[in-house]
PALUM-244968 format. One line per field, with one value per residue (C-alpha): residue number from 0; residue in one letter; z, y, x. Coordinates in pm, 1 decimal, m for minus. Each point is the difference from the previous one (the first is absolute). Layout:
mike <- c(NUM ...);
nutor <- c(A ...);
zz <- c(Z ...);
yy <- c(Y ...);
xx <- c(X ...);
***
This chain:
mike <- c(0 1 2 3 4 5 6 7 8 9 10 11 12 13 14 15 16 17 18 19 20 21 22 23 24 25 26 27 28 29 30 31 32 33 34 35 36 37 38 39 40 41 42 43 44 45 46 47 48 49 50 51 52 53 54 55 56 57 58 59 60 61 62 63 64 65 66 67 68 69 70 71 72 73 74 75 76 77 78 79 80 81 82 83 84 85 86 87 88 89 90 91 92 93 94 95 96 97 98 99 100 101 102 103 104 105 106 107 108 109 110 111 112 113 114 115 116 117 118 119 120 121 122 123 124 125 126 127 128 129 130 131 132 133 134 135 136 137 138 139 140 141 142 143 144 145 146 147 148 149 150 151 152 153 154 155 156 157 158 159 160 161 162 163 164 165 166 167 168 169 170 171 172 173 174 175 176 177 178 179 180 181 182 183 184 185 186 187 188 189 190 191 192 193 194 195 196 197 198 199 200 201 202 203 204 205 206 207 208 209 210 211 212 213 214 215 216 217 218 219 220 221 222 223 224 225 226 227 228 229 230 231 232 233 234);
nutor <- c(M G I A Q E R A N K K P I G P H G K I S G F R C A Y R T S M S E F D D G G L Y L A E Y E G D L F V F L D D N R E E G L D D G E Q V A G Q A R L F V L N A D A A E S E G E N L F D L L D R R A E T A A Y I P L L G D E I G N F S P A V C K I L G E D M A L S R N M L I L D R L E I L P Q Y R G Q Q L G L K Y V R A A I T R F G I G C R L V A I K P F P L Q F E G K L E S V E A G A I G A E I Q F S P P S K S V L N E L R A A T A K L K K Y Y T R E G F V S L R G S D L M I L D L E K Q R);
zz <- c(2288.8 m167.1 m374.5 m38.7 194.6 m195.7 m331.5 118.9 84.6 m348.3 m219.6 m256.4 m369.1 m212.7 m251.4 m368.4 m102.2 96.0 317.5 m100.5 343.5 374.2 321.6 367.4 264.5 329.9 359.5 280.7 341.0 251.0 375.0 236.0 265.6 m206.0 m24.6 m214.5 m253.2 m54.2 m139.0 m149.8 m228.0 m132.6 m327.3 m94.9 m348.9 m238.1 m352.5 m297.3 m376.1 m320.9 m303.4 m364.5 m158.5 221.8 m155.5 m354.6 21.2 164.8 323.8 351.8 24.9 378.5 209.0 101.7 331.3 m70.6 339.1 319.1 121.1 323.8 56.8 280.3 m4.6 276.5 84.7 182.8 6.5 182.6 233.7 106.6 45.1 254.1 180.5 m148.2 m30.2 m354.3 111.3 244.4 m257.3 m261.3 260.4 103.1 m295.2 m141.6 m354.5 54.7 242.4 m302.1 m118.4 316.5 m169.7 m212.3 305.7 129.6 359.5 m56.9 68.2 m316.9 m237.9 m193.2 47.6 m157.8 m264.9 m102.3 1.6 m231.0 m252.2 35.4 m44.1 308.4 347.3 149.8 m143.1 57.4 31.9 109.4 m126.7 m187.0 m196.6 81.7 m267.8 235.0 m197.8 m355.0 m97.4 m359.0 m94.7 m239.5 m295.9 0.5 18.8 m294.1 m107.0 225.8 224.1 300.5 m144.8 m103.7 352.5 152.8 m227.3 80.5 375.1 m0.9 m189.2 235.7 337.6 m55.3 29.3 284.3 35.5 m49.0 m89.0 m77.5 171.4 m86.7 123.1 m299.5 102.1 m229.7 166.3 m127.3 276.1 283.1 248.5 m163.8 184.8 314.1 47.0 317.6 128.4 179.5 345.2 291.3 151.6 232.9 m148.4 m114.1 m370.3 m205.5 m306.8 m267.7 m232.0 m372.0 m234.6 m202.0 m322.9 140.1 108.3 m346.0 m164.1 237.8 m79.4 m374.6 24.9 224.7 m241.3 m283.6 199.6 79.5 m368.7 m70.3 237.7 m114.6 m327.1 190.8 156.0 332.0 152.4 241.6 349.5 103.1 292.1 m20.6 m214.5 m69.0 m314.3 m18.1 m262.5 42.6 m95.4 m25.0 m305.9 m150.4 13.9);
yy <- c(16157.6 340.2 47.8 84.9 m309.1 m223.0 121.8 m34.1 m365.2 m87.7 m181.4 253.5 m70.3 24.4 288.1 m64.5 315.6 353.6 164.4 291.1 155.0 m56.1 120.7 m39.9 m33.4 136.0 m63.4 243.6 106.5 284.6 18.0 296.6 m231.1 m65.0 329.3 m157.8 m114.5 358.5 84.5 m331.3 m130.3 m356.5 m111.2 m367.1 m76.7 m277.7 50.2 m87.3 10.3 8.4 m197.5 112.9 m341.3 m72.3 294.1 m77.6 m364.1 85.9 m170.1 116.5 342.6 1.9 81.7 m267.3 m18.2 101.4 59.3 203.4 326.5 191.1 358.7 254.3 377.4 180.9 346.5 98.2 372.4 m49.6 m258.5 223.2 299.9 m212.3 m103.3 m350.0 m151.1 m130.7 m263.3 m144.0 29.7 m205.4 m242.7 m109.5 m238.2 m231.8 96.6 370.2 m34.2 m87.0 360.9 165.0 58.8 265.1 223.1 228.4 65.8 366.8 78.8 59.6 m130.6 m312.3 m189.3 146.3 m277.1 94.4 373.3 m65.5 m167.3 281.1 258.7 192.9 59.0 24.1 m140.7 204.7 m312.6 m359.8 m134.1 m322.3 m275.6 m347.7 m263.9 m291.1 m304.5 m93.8 m360.5 m83.1 m353.3 m170.4 m16.4 378.6 90.5 125.9 268.4 280.9 m28.8 74.8 328.2 96.8 m64.2 201.0 296.4 m9.9 m35.1 297.3 210.9 m102.7 5.4 216.6 330.6 199.1 m241.0 100.2 m345.1 m358.0 m282.1 m366.9 m295.9 m230.1 m365.2 m296.1 m160.6 m346.6 m6.6 53.7 m282.2 m123.4 215.1 m209.9 m360.5 m168.6 m309.1 m233.1 m119.6 m193.7 105.2 292.2 69.6 348.5 59.2 26.5 222.1 m73.9 273.5 m11.0 m171.1 192.9 m78.6 142.9 317.3 37.4 m44.7 255.5 257.2 m48.1 26.0 308.1 171.4 m70.8 154.8 310.5 41.1 m33.5 285.3 214.9 36.1 200.9 231.7 m178.5 41.3 m244.3 137.5 m46.2 m234.2 m159.1 m222.5 288.8 200.8 341.5 219.3 378.9 115.4 362.3 m95.7 m177.8 297.2);
xx <- c(4082.9 20.0 m26.8 370.2 105.4 m235.0 137.4 357.0 m61.7 m121.7 248.7 128.3 m39.5 313.6 m2.4 m68.3 182.2 83.9 m125.6 m220.4 m40.9 m4.4 m153.5 84.0 m269.9 135.7 m102.4 80.8 m129.9 26.4 m58.1 2.5 145.3 313.4 187.6 269.4 m256.9 m106.3 342.8 110.3 m274.4 18.1 m157.6 m18.1 m118.9 m98.0 129.8 m225.0 66.3 m203.6 120.3 m15.5 m56.1 m298.7 m183.8 113.4 m112.9 m329.9 100.0 m72.7 164.6 m23.0 300.5 248.1 187.6 359.9 162.8 5.9 151.0 53.4 104.3 22.1 m42.0 188.2 m131.9 317.7 m76.1 m330.5 150.1 287.1 m229.5 m189.9 317.3 26.1 347.1 47.0 252.2 m254.4 m277.8 183.7 132.7 m350.1 m15.1 264.8 m98.8 65.7 293.7 214.9 m37.7 134.3 341.0 m172.1 m36.7 272.5 95.0 m73.0 m365.6 m197.1 262.9 92.0 325.5 316.5 m5.2 m355.4 78.0 292.8 m230.4 m253.0 276.0 m110.9 139.7 m347.9 m323.1 m315.2 m214.5 59.2 m332.9 63.5 m167.5 129.6 m60.5 50.3 m111.4 m92.2 m67.2 m93.7 m100.1 244.2 m238.3 m38.8 367.9 202.8 m248.7 125.6 m305.5 221.5 124.0 m351.1 m122.4 286.4 m73.1 m371.6 60.4 235.3 m253.4 m283.0 177.0 307.3 m185.6 155.4 294.0 362.1 126.8 m95.5 188.2 29.9 204.0 47.6 m22.9 m77.1 m301.0 88.8 263.1 m247.4 41.5 320.7 251.0 m12.7 m101.5 m115.3 177.7 m238.9 104.2 m136.4 m330.4 61.2 342.6 91.6 m71.0 316.7 29.4 257.9 130.2 m83.6 241.8 256.2 m186.1 m324.0 179.1 156.1 m339.2 m149.5 269.3 m49.0 m380.4 20.4 241.5 m242.9 m285.0 204.0 82.8 m372.0 m89.4 290.5 m190.8 m259.4 258.2 52.9 345.9 168.0 54.8 359.5 50.4 m345.4 m223.0 m237.7 m64.3 m168.7 m158.8 5.4 m349.0 109.2 204.2 m300.2 m234.4);
***
């Protein structure tokens, strides 16, 4: 068991007060036998926080496990220069396939909906940072840790990217959108749709998340569940 995994499995300690800082320990890999991996880099991270009151009371000021994160950096310019198809590149993984609507049919350009947000007919670069997943433990919510992480991740990984993309989804609904109906041994598994109340709760929670990210300048992409941030306007 690696150090990051061991720490992530420890039971987190509830905060006594304000979070004074955080860090994210990332894991990534690269192989010359995986051409796609050269242009679509994945970073999985464990999120840790430091607490003010621990220091003030002379308690252990060590970091506490606060959540997990995952992001991707797409070097579209390099991929296309080597003849890679960006649609195929993103489609190799379910996590990144969700971001295919950002691409346009025209080679080297984003979709018309993205170009409209960017205010350009043709983007000079399609490099993008995908903030795919951010999970913060309940006891560390309410202190804008998510926004602080997003800002730091953009600063660290957004260099050379034209935009940042996210797909807001309240993680408490994972596994609740479809339920399995048990049947006889050997029978085909039946899936039942979520209830109307669950769908209403999901819509409300998703809208709240989108409002949360709008504070950082993200804009909803028409016709999809995605939001993007134009980094050219942030520089």
